[in-house]
C-alpha positions, 0 to 999 in steps of 0.5 A: 218143194219136194217130200222125198227124203232118202233117209227114209227108214225101209221097212220089207215085209214080203217073204223069202221065195224059197223050196222045202230043205229040211230046215223047213221051206216055205209055207203054202196051203194044203193041198196048194202048189208047193215052191220049187226053183231049180237052174235050168242055165248054169255058169259052172257048165258052161253058160254065158248066165244063170237062169232058173225055173219056178214053180210055184201057186198063184197064192205063193207067199206075200201076194195080193189077191184078185176079184177073180180068186173069190168070183169067176166074174171079176178081174183078174190081177193085171187088170186091176188100178193099183193105185189100192196099192200105193199110199199111205196104210194104217199097221195094226196090230192085232195079235190078242184078239182071242175068238179066231177072226177080228171083229169089229170091236177090236179095232181101234178108232181108224180116222183116215185110214186108207189101207189098214195090215192087220198083225195076227202073229208074234212071230211069225211061221217062216217054214212051217204051215199054221192052220190056226192063224185069225181071220178078220169077219165080215162084219169088220170088212163091211165095216173097214168100206165105211171109213173108207178103207180099200185096201185090207192087208194081212200077215195070215194065209187068208183073212177068212178062216182056213177051213171055210167054204162060204167066203164072208170075208172075200164075199165084203172084198168082194161086195164093195170092190177093195183089195187084200194083201195076205201072208205080209211079214210083219215081225218088228213093224211098230204099230203106226202110219207107213208108206204102203208100195205094194205092187202084184205081178200082171198075171193075165187070168190070175186070181193072186199076184206074187209082191215084193210088198214093203213100208217105209217110213213117212217123210214127216216121222 
């Protein structure tokens, strides 16, 4: 018998791509490309359709890092398998973590979790950049890999601190051939298990892929 239920609740955990205006705009890494959108064809000017053009970083909003992002010889986002981005995940509330990074001691007991998502913001900063985000210790990545975790997600813009030059957490991810989702929006999502569906765009040569990420209630919830 199929486990599909049409009434399973869905949480959209993606940022909205939008340009900067008086109310703010899509937060981007300092020095990276600002998101921009404009109409190139408009119905009001006689076109039969509306068509737009976007300029952005590959790391705009919610995105999946490709191994190429942190290794010159690693696969691009178009080449990675999709399995890690689909399936049951565990959301962990890390909003009370201190010290700037999630350590192994901050983790609850993790049993058979292939995917782990960390909520670090009490309220996601939709309209401004917050460089004082909570990163993830490289030792934590190592520990998660030993538990069988193949994807790590966070609502922070990076698994490493903003000023990191060594990229230790990214290197630990590369070592274990794990995948990363960054820039998730987990406001209103309780700690627990969900189905994750988060497919990065298939960009040849892409160091990351913009992602529409959702959580869906598990069939037996």
